[in-house]
C-alpha distance (Angstrom), angle and dihedral (degrees) to the residues before:
residue distance angle dihedral
M1 . . .
I2 3.78 . .
I3 3.79 127.8 .
I4 3.79 118.9 -145.9
G5 3.80 111.6 -146.5
Q6 3.78 119.4 -118.1
N7 3.81 92.5 -110.3
H8 3.84 90.9 49.3
T9 3.81 92.0 -125.8
S10 3.80 97.8 104.3
I11 3.78 137.4 50.8
I12 3.80 118.5 -164.4
N13 3.82 125.0 -162.7
F14 3.82 104.7 -133.6
D15 3.82 91.4 -153.4
K16 3.82 90.8 61.2
L17 3.82 95.3 56.0
I18 3.78 128.3 105.2
V19 3.81 95.4 -169.6
I20 3.80 143.5 -7.0
F21 3.79 114.1 -154.2
V22 3.80 144.7 171.5
E23 3.80 117.7 -122.8
E24 3.78 132.8 178.8
A25 3.80 111.5 -110.3
S26 3.79 110.4 -115.4
N27 3.81 100.3 -169.4
W28 3.78 105.8 22.1
D29 3.79 121.0 129.2
V30 3.83 91.5 -125.7
V31 3.80 110.3 75.3
G32 3.78 110.8 -127.0
G33 3.80 94.8 17.8
W34 3.81 120.4 159.9
I35 3.81 129.9 -150.1
I36 3.79 129.9 -153.6
K37 3.80 109.2 -144.8
A38 3.79 134.8 -178.5
R39 3.81 130.0 -152.6
T40 3.79 118.8 -151.4
N41 3.78 126.1 -143.0
N42 3.78 96.2 -136.5
E43 3.80 125.2 115.3
T44 3.82 93.3 -90.4
D45 3.82 94.2 52.5
C46 3.81 94.4 -143.8
I47 3.80 126.6 -171.8
Y48 3.80 116.7 -145.3
E49 3.78 129.1 -164.9
L50 3.80 110.1 -129.8
G51 3.81 101.1 178.3
R52 3.81 147.2 -23.9
Y53 3.79 125.8 -130.3
K54 3.79 135.3 -176.2
T55 3.81 96.3 -128.5
K56 3.78 136.3 36.1
K57 3.80 88.7 -129.8
R58 3.81 92.2 58.8
A59 3.81 92.4 46.4
E60 3.81 89.8 51.8
E61 3.83 90.3 48.3
V62 3.81 90.1 54.1
L63 3.80 90.2 48.1
R64 3.83 88.5 53.1
E65 3.84 89.7 49.7
I66 3.82 89.4 55.5
I67 3.81 90.5 50.0
N68 3.81 92.1 48.2
K69 3.81 92.1 49.7
Y70 3.81 91.1 49.6
Q71 3.81 92.3 47.0
E72 3.81 89.0 57.7
Y73 3.80 86.4 62.8
M74 3.79 93.7 42.9
N75 3.80 92.3 51.5
L76 3.79 91.5 53.8
H77 3.79 90.9 59.2
S78 3.78 99.1 45.2
P79 3.84 108.5 138.1
K80 3.80 89.2 -151.4
D81 3.79 96.1 57.4
G82 3.78 100.7 30.3
I83 3.78 124.6 -156.5
V84 3.79 112.9 -66.1
G85 3.80 100.1 -177.4
V86 3.77 145.7 -16.2
Y87 3.78 113.5 -54.0
T88 3.77 136.1 -176.8
V89 3.77 103.3 -119.3
P90 3.82 114.4 -146.2
R91 3.76 106.3 -111.6
V92 3.79 102.1 165.0
Y93 3.79 137.3 44.2
E94 3.78 115.1 -173.7
M95 3.80 116.3 -155.8
P96 3.83 110.2 -120.6
E97 3.81 119.4 -120.1
E98 3.80 93.9 -127.5
């Protein structure tokens, strides 16, 4: 699955990430802003900003949306359940503006 950054200038491959996390913005013009960031597992160990939100609650909701979208894919490939038909596998999650 890929994640399209909120500003539509970055695309992140979810399978290449070590962690996605929520962090309070330290120098953002909106007081109390929160950022969702992702760390890659490549040799440069880069951290990418995926999106900015006004509240911690909203940032955590978006993080949960990413997890839910990815779990749709995971459930389709469960060896226990097998694949019973043809499914549209989620391939993209687009970060919401707000």
